[in-house]
C-alpha positions as CSV (number, residue, x, y, z in Angstrom):
1,X,115.9,145.5,77.8
2,X,114.9,142.0,77.6
3,X,118.6,140.7,77.1
4,X,119.8,142.3,80.2
5,X,117.2,140.8,82.3
6,X,117.7,137.4,80.9
7,X,121.4,137.8,81.4
8,X,120.9,138.8,85.0
9,X,118.4,136.0,85.6
10,X,120.9,133.5,84.2
11,X,123.8,134.9,86.5
12,X,121.5,134.9,89.3
13,X,120.6,131.3,88.7
14,X,124.0,130.2,88.5
15,X,124.9,131.4,92.0
16,X,121.6,130.2,93.4
17,X,122.6,126.6,92.2
18,X,126.2,127.0,93.1
19,X,126.1,128.7,96.5
20,X,122.6,127.6,97.9
21,X,121.5,131.4,98.3
22,X,117.9,132.5,98.1
23,X,115.6,131.1,96.8
24,X,117.6,127.9,96.7
25,X,115.8,126.3,99.8
26,X,112.4,127.2,98.4
27,X,113.2,125.6,95.2
28,X,114.5,122.4,96.8
29,X,111.0,122.0,98.0
30,X,109.5,121.8,94.7
31,X,112.6,120.4,92.7
32,X,112.8,116.8,91.5
33,X,115.1,114.8,93.9
34,X,114.3,111.3,92.2
35,X,112.2,109.6,89.7
36,X,109.5,108.6,92.2
37,X,109.4,112.1,94.1
38,X,109.3,113.9,90.6
39,X,106.2,112.0,89.8
40,X,104.7,112.6,93.3
41,X,105.3,116.5,92.8
42,X,103.8,116.3,89.2
43,X,100.5,114.7,90.4
44,X,100.2,116.6,93.7
45,X,100.1,119.9,91.8
46,X,96.7,119.0,90.4
47,X,93.4,119.5,92.1
48,X,92.3,116.0,91.6
49,X,95.3,114.5,93.0
50,X,95.4,116.6,96.0
51,X,92.0,115.4,96.6
52,X,92.9,111.8,95.9
53,X,95.8,111.8,98.4
54,X,93.2,112.4,101.1
55,X,91.2,109.5,100.5
56,X,91.6,106.3,102.4
57,X,93.5,104.2,100.3
58,X,91.8,100.9,99.2
59,X,94.1,97.9,100.1
60,X,94.4,95.2,97.7
61,X,93.8,91.6,98.5
62,X,96.3,90.3,96.2
63,X,98.3,90.7,93.1
64,X,98.7,88.6,89.8
65,X,102.2,87.1,90.1
66,X,103.5,86.9,86.7
67,X,107.2,86.4,87.7
68,X,107.0,83.5,90.2
69,X,104.7,80.5,89.8
70,X,106.1,78.7,92.8
71,X,105.3,79.2,96.4
72,X,106.9,78.9,99.9
73,X,110.7,79.0,100.1
74,X,112.1,80.0,96.9
75,X,115.6,80.5,97.8
76,X,117.5,79.7,101.0
77,X,121.5,80.3,101.1
78,X,122.4,78.4,104.2
79,X,125.3,80.2,106.2
80,X,124.4,83.6,104.7
81,X,120.7,83.8,105.7
82,X,119.9,84.6,109.3
83,X,118.6,81.6,111.0
84,X,115.2,82.0,112.8
85,X,111.6,81.5,112.8
86,X,109.3,83.7,110.7
87,X,106.2,85.0,112.1
88,X,103.5,86.6,109.8
89,X,99.8,86.4,108.8
90,X,98.4,86.0,105.3
91,X,96.0,88.8,104.1
92,X,93.4,89.7,106.4
93,X,92.7,86.1,107.5
94,X,92.3,85.6,111.3
95,X,95.2,83.5,111.3
96,X,98.9,83.9,112.2
97,X,101.7,81.3,111.7
98,X,105.4,80.7,113.0
99,X,107.3,78.9,110.1
100,X,110.9,77.8,109.9
101,X,113.4,78.8,107.4
102,X,112.2,76.0,105.0
103,X,108.6,77.3,105.4
104,X,107.4,74.5,107.6
105,X,104.6,75.7,110.2
106,X,105.9,75.5,113.7
107,X,102.8,77.0,115.5
108,X,99.4,78.7,114.7
109,X,96.9,81.1,116.0
110,X,93.5,81.6,114.8
111,X,90.3,83.4,115.9
112,X,87.5,83.5,113.3
113,X,85.3,86.6,113.2
114,X,87.1,89.7,112.0
115,X,89.9,90.7,109.7
116,X,93.4,90.9,111.1
117,X,95.5,93.8,110.2
118,X,98.6,93.3,112.4
119,X,99.7,90.8,114.8
120,X,102.4,91.2,117.6
121,X,104.0,87.9,118.9
122,X,105.1,88.1,122.6
123,X,107.7,85.8,124.1
124,X,105.3,83.8,126.0
125,X,103.2,82.9,122.9
126,X,100.4,85.4,123.5
127,X,99.6,87.6,120.5
128,X,98.3,91.2,120.3
129,X,95.9,91.5,117.3
130,X,94.7,94.6,115.5
131,X,91.5,93.5,113.8
132,X,91.1,96.1,110.9
133,X,88.8,99.0,112.3
134,X,87.1,96.6,114.6
135,X,89.2,95.8,117.8
136,X,92.4,95.4,119.7
137,X,92.7,91.8,121.3
138,X,95.0,89.6,123.2
139,X,95.0,86.1,122.7
140,X,97.1,83.2,124.4
141,X,99.2,80.8,122.7
142,X,96.2,78.4,122.3
143,X,94.3,81.2,120.5
144,X,91.9,81.9,123.7
145,X,90.8,85.4,124.0
146,X,92.2,87.2,127.0
147,X,90.6,90.7,126.5
148,X,89.3,92.9,123.7
149,X,88.6,96.7,123.1
150,X,86.5,97.7,120.2
151,X,87.3,100.8,118.2
152,X,88.9,101.7,114.6
153,X,92.2,100.2,115.3
154,X,94.4,100.1,112.3
155,X,98.0,99.3,111.3
156,X,100.5,98.3,114.1
157,X,100.6,97.9,117.8
158,X,103.7,98.3,119.8
159,X,104.7,96.4,123.0
160,X,107.4,97.8,125.2
161,X,109.6,95.8,127.4
162,X,107.8,96.7,130.6
163,X,104.4,95.5,128.8
164,X,102.9,98.6,127.8
165,X,100.8,98.3,124.7
166,X,100.5,101.3,122.3
167,X,98.0,101.2,119.3
168,X,96.5,103.5,116.8
169,X,92.7,104.2,116.4
170,X,90.8,106.4,114.1
171,X,88.5,109.1,115.3
172,X,86.3,111.0,112.9
173,X,86.2,114.8,113.9
174,X,85.1,117.9,112.0
175,X,87.7,120.9,111.8
176,X,86.5,123.8,109.7
177,X,90.0,125.3,109.3
178,X,91.0,121.9,107.3
179,X,87.6,121.4,105.5
180,X,84.2,123.2,106.0
181,X,82.0,120.2,105.1
182,X,84.1,116.9,105.2
183,X,85.1,115.4,108.4
184,X,88.6,114.1,109.0
185,X,90.3,111.2,110.5
186,X,92.5,112.0,113.6
187,X,94.7,109.2,114.4
188,X,94.8,108.6,118.3
189,X,97.5,106.8,120.2
190,X,96.1,104.7,122.9
191,X,98.2,103.1,125.6
192,X,97.3,99.9,127.5
193,X,98.5,97.8,130.2
194,X,99.1,94.2,129.5
195,X,95.9,93.4,131.2
196,X,94.0,95.4,128.7
197,X,93.6,98.6,130.8
198,X,93.7,102.0,129.0
199,X,96.2,104.3,130.6
200,X,96.7,107.2,128.3
201,X,95.7,108.7,124.8
202,X,96.6,111.4,122.8
203,X,95.9,113.0,119.3
204,X,98.6,112.9,116.4
205,X,96.6,115.9,114.8
206,X,97.0,118.1,118.0
207,X,100.6,117.1,118.0
208,X,101.2,118.2,114.4
209,X,99.1,121.3,114.6
210,X,100.9,122.7,117.8
211,X,104.2,122.1,116.1
212,X,106.5,123.9,113.9
213,X,105.6,121.4,111.3
214,X,101.7,122.5,111.0
215,X,102.4,123.6,107.5
216,X,102.7,120.0,106.4
217,X,98.9,119.7,106.9
218,X,97.2,119.9,103.6
219,X,95.4,123.1,102.8
220,X,92.0,121.8,101.0
221,X,89.4,124.3,102.4
222,X,88.4,125.3,98.8
223,X,88.6,121.9,97.3
224,X,85.2,119.9,96.8
225,X,85.2,116.2,97.4
226,X,82.6,113.8,95.9
227,X,80.1,112.2,98.3
228,X,80.4,108.5,99.0
229,X,77.9,106.0,97.1
230,X,75.4,106.4,99.9
231,X,75.5,110.3,99.7
232,X,77.5,110.9,102.7
233,X,80.5,113.3,102.8
234,X,83.9,111.3,102.5
235,X,86.0,111.4,105.4
236,X,89.5,112.7,104.7
237,X,92.4,110.8,105.6
238,X,95.0,113.8,106.2
239,X,97.7,112.2,108.4
240,X,97.3,108.4,108.0
241,X,99.5,107.2,110.9
242,X,100.8,103.6,110.1
243,X,103.3,103.0,112.9
244,X,104.4,103.6,116.4
245,X,107.4,102.5,118.2
246,X,108.3,103.6,121.9
247,X,112.2,103.6,122.8
248,X,113.3,101.6,125.7
249,X,116.2,104.1,126.4
250,X,119.0,101.8,125.6
251,X,120.5,104.5,123.3
252,X,119.9,107.4,125.3
253,X,123.5,108.1,126.0
254,X,124.0,108.4,122.3
255,X,121.4,111.3,121.8
256,X,118.5,112.8,123.7
257,X,116.5,111.8,120.7
258,X,116.4,108.2,122.0
259,X,115.5,109.0,125.7
260,X,113.2,106.0,127.2
261,X,109.6,106.8,126.5
262,X,110.3,108.9,123.3
263,X,108.2,107.6,120.3
264,X,109.0,107.2,116.7
265,X,105.8,107.5,114.3
266,X,105.2,107.2,110.7
267,X,102.8,109.8,109.2
268,X,102.2,108.3,105.6
269,X,100.2,111.0,104.0
270,X,102.6,113.6,105.3
271,X,105.6,111.7,103.7
272,X,107.1,112.2,107.3
273,X,108.5,110.3,110.2
274,X,108.8,112.0,113.4
275,X,110.2,111.4,117.1
276,X,107.8,112.8,119.8
277,X,109.0,113.5,123.4
278,X,107.5,110.7,125.6
279,X,106.4,113.3,128.3
280,X,105.4,116.3,126.3
281,X,104.1,114.6,123.2
282,X,105.9,117.4,121.3
283,X,107.8,116.9,118.0
284,X,111.5,117.1,118.7
285,X,112.6,115.7,115.3
286,X,110.8,115.1,111.8
287,X,112.4,114.1,108.5
288,X,111.2,112.8,105.2
289,X,109.6,115.4,102.9
290,X,111.5,115.3,99.7
291,X,113.3,112.0,100.8
292,X,110.1,109.7,101.6
293,X,107.2,108.8,99.7
294,X,104.3,107.1,101.6
295,X,106.6,105.2,103.9
296,X,106.0,102.3,106.3
297,X,107.7,101.0,109.4
298,X,110.4,103.1,110.6
299,X,112.6,101.2,113.1
300,X,115.3,102.5,115.6
301,X,118.4,100.4,115.0
302,X,121.1,99.5,117.6
303,X,123.5,102.1,116.1
304,X,121.0,105.0,116.3
305,X,120.2,104.8,112.6
306,X,116.5,104.6,111.4
307,X,115.6,101.8,108.8
308,X,112.3,102.6,106.9
309,X,110.5,101.0,103.9
310,X,110.0,103.8,101.4
311,X,107.1,102.9,99.1
312,X,107.4,105.3,96.3
313,X,105.0,105.5,93.5
314,X,106.7,103.2,91.0
315,X,109.7,101.5,92.8
316,X,110.1,101.0,96.5
317,X,113.5,101.0,98.6
318,X,114.9,100.4,101.8
319,X,116.5,103.5,103.4
320,X,118.8,103.6,106.5
321,X,119.4,107.1,107.8
322,X,121.2,108.7,110.7
323,X,118.7,110.9,112.4
324,X,121.6,112.9,114.0
325,X,123.1,114.0,110.9
326,X,119.8,113.7,108.7
327,X,121.7,111.8,106.1
328,X,121.0,108.5,104.2
329,X,123.7,106.0,104.9
330,X,122.5,102.9,103.2
331,X,120.0,102.2,100.3
332,X,118.5,99.1,98.9
333,X,116.9,99.9,95.5
334,X,118.0,97.1,93.1
335,X,117.9,97.7,89.2
336,X,115.1,94.9,88.9
337,X,113.2,96.9,91.5
338,X,110.6,95.8,94.0
339,X,107.4,97.7,94.8
340,X,104.5,97.7,97.1
341,X,102.4,100.8,96.9
342,X,100.8,100.3,100.4
343,X,101.9,98.4,103.2
344,X,105.6,97.0,103.4
345,X,108.1,96.5,106.1
346,X,111.7,95.8,107.0
347,X,113.8,94.5,109.8
348,X,117.5,94.7,110.4
349,X,118.7,91.2,111.5
350,X,121.4,90.6,114.2
351,X,123.9,89.5,111.5
352,X,123.3,92.9,109.5
353,X,120.9,91.3,106.9
354,X,117.6,92.9,106.3
355,X,114.4,91.1,106.0
356,X,112.1,93.0,103.5
357,X,108.5,92.3,103.1
358,X,107.1,93.5,99.6
359,X,103.8,93.3,100.9
360,X,101.4,93.6,98.3
361,X,103.1,91.2,96.1
362,X,103.0,88.3,98.8
363,X,106.9,88.2,98.7
364,X,109.5,88.5,101.4
365,X,113.3,88.4,100.8
366,X,116.4,88.7,102.9
367,X,119.3,90.7,101.6
368,X,123.0,91.1,102.9
369,X,124.6,94.6,103.5
370,X,126.3,94.1,100.3
371,X,122.9,93.9,98.9
372,X,122.9,90.0,97.9
373,X,119.6,88.3,98.2
374,X,120.0,85.1,100.5
375,X,116.4,83.9,101.2
376,X,113.1,84.5,99.5
377,X,109.6,83.5,100.4
378,X,106.5,83.5,98.4
379,X,103.0,83.4,100.1
380,X,101.3,80.1,99.2
381,X,97.8,81.5,99.6
382,X,95.9,82.7,96.5
383,X,92.6,84.4,96.2
384,X,89.7,82.7,94.1
385,X,90.7,84.9,91.2
386,X,94.3,83.3,91.2
387,X,95.9,86.4,92.8
388,X,98.7,85.9,95.5
389,X,97.6,87.2,98.7
390,X,99.6,90.0,100.5
391,X,101.7,89.7,103.6
392,X,101.4,92.7,105.9
393,X,104.7,92.1,107.6
394,X,107.0,89.3,108.4
395,X,109.2,89.2,111.6
396,X,111.9,86.9,112.3
397,X,112.9,85.5,115.7
398,X,115.6,83.5,117.2
399,X,114.4,80.7,119.2
400,X,115.7,82.2,122.6
401,X,113.4,85.1,122.1
402,X,110.2,82.8,122.3
403,X,110.0,80.9,125.6
404,X,106.7,79.2,124.8
405,X,108.4,76.9,122.1
406,X,110.3,74.9,124.7
407,X,106.7,74.3,126.3
408,X,105.0,73.1,123.2
């Protein structure tokens, strides 16, 4: 009896693999796709890791850099690197810099007081600052405070061409269906005018819960979570929205996905990126599970593709994918590897090169479409323990984008 059953199982398995018949789609959800994803699946199966994935990740201040002892611009291939000015801030310092291709500072902004998580530079020299879990601020080019809103703001802020500002703020709520004792963080998207007036808000948890992708939310009702050091129940970070971008409509003729006002978001702890309808706040497209691992900064490109920093668990990669075909068209994952377990960013430059911020190591490098490295910057800031300080994100501008440079 056993031999016929084994033979039948073998034959059925052969056709499942060859013809993608039942239960191929189910097996795909649990089968390894890459070394990184295989590692993730192995650990997610354990109770302790399912618990751990819902903790708010500790963000490192810096890393010991064994490979590079030098700092500043380590490589600059003129004629191949895209020329411009580089805008970034170091660690959580309340200081942002604009430096040229040689690393020389062109302009600085500073406002001591709170840790800066994200800084957005406007053409007139003003900056929008996300002070980590503290406030959202607008400063002018002379670092004078224009307005400020207090709240648990985190990760990025996005400024549209018509001057609307979108930011992410955490809100602690209790949802018994998710966990009976531990509260969770809901990520709220807030919309502001350039004058600092709040004009709209909506919940990412509600967006996911009211969609066909509700199954992506973790089922942890039965899991115990250790109390914090002060005896309180730990707040669970089930979504961890780390990016929002609002479309300007310039690619709407290419696809309805890209209509003006639609939003691209990244939900790190769901390993997913999604496009929301700008009017209904409904998910109209989602991609990532089994392809992305703890990703950051998906950005819409001029060709209708999406570029995303895929963090992984051992090595990171940069992925360019076509959302209309749900296919990957370009991937940067060099043999020597690069890795940032948290943070990370990417920018497609006008000449086709990609600027990559390997955030936690404090390194930024530029690669061509053929994957040759043509520019490399290492953060010159170090901690007291000798660790190179991280860089959350570097953005390159051409001088024509920054009107204030001609006025200083």
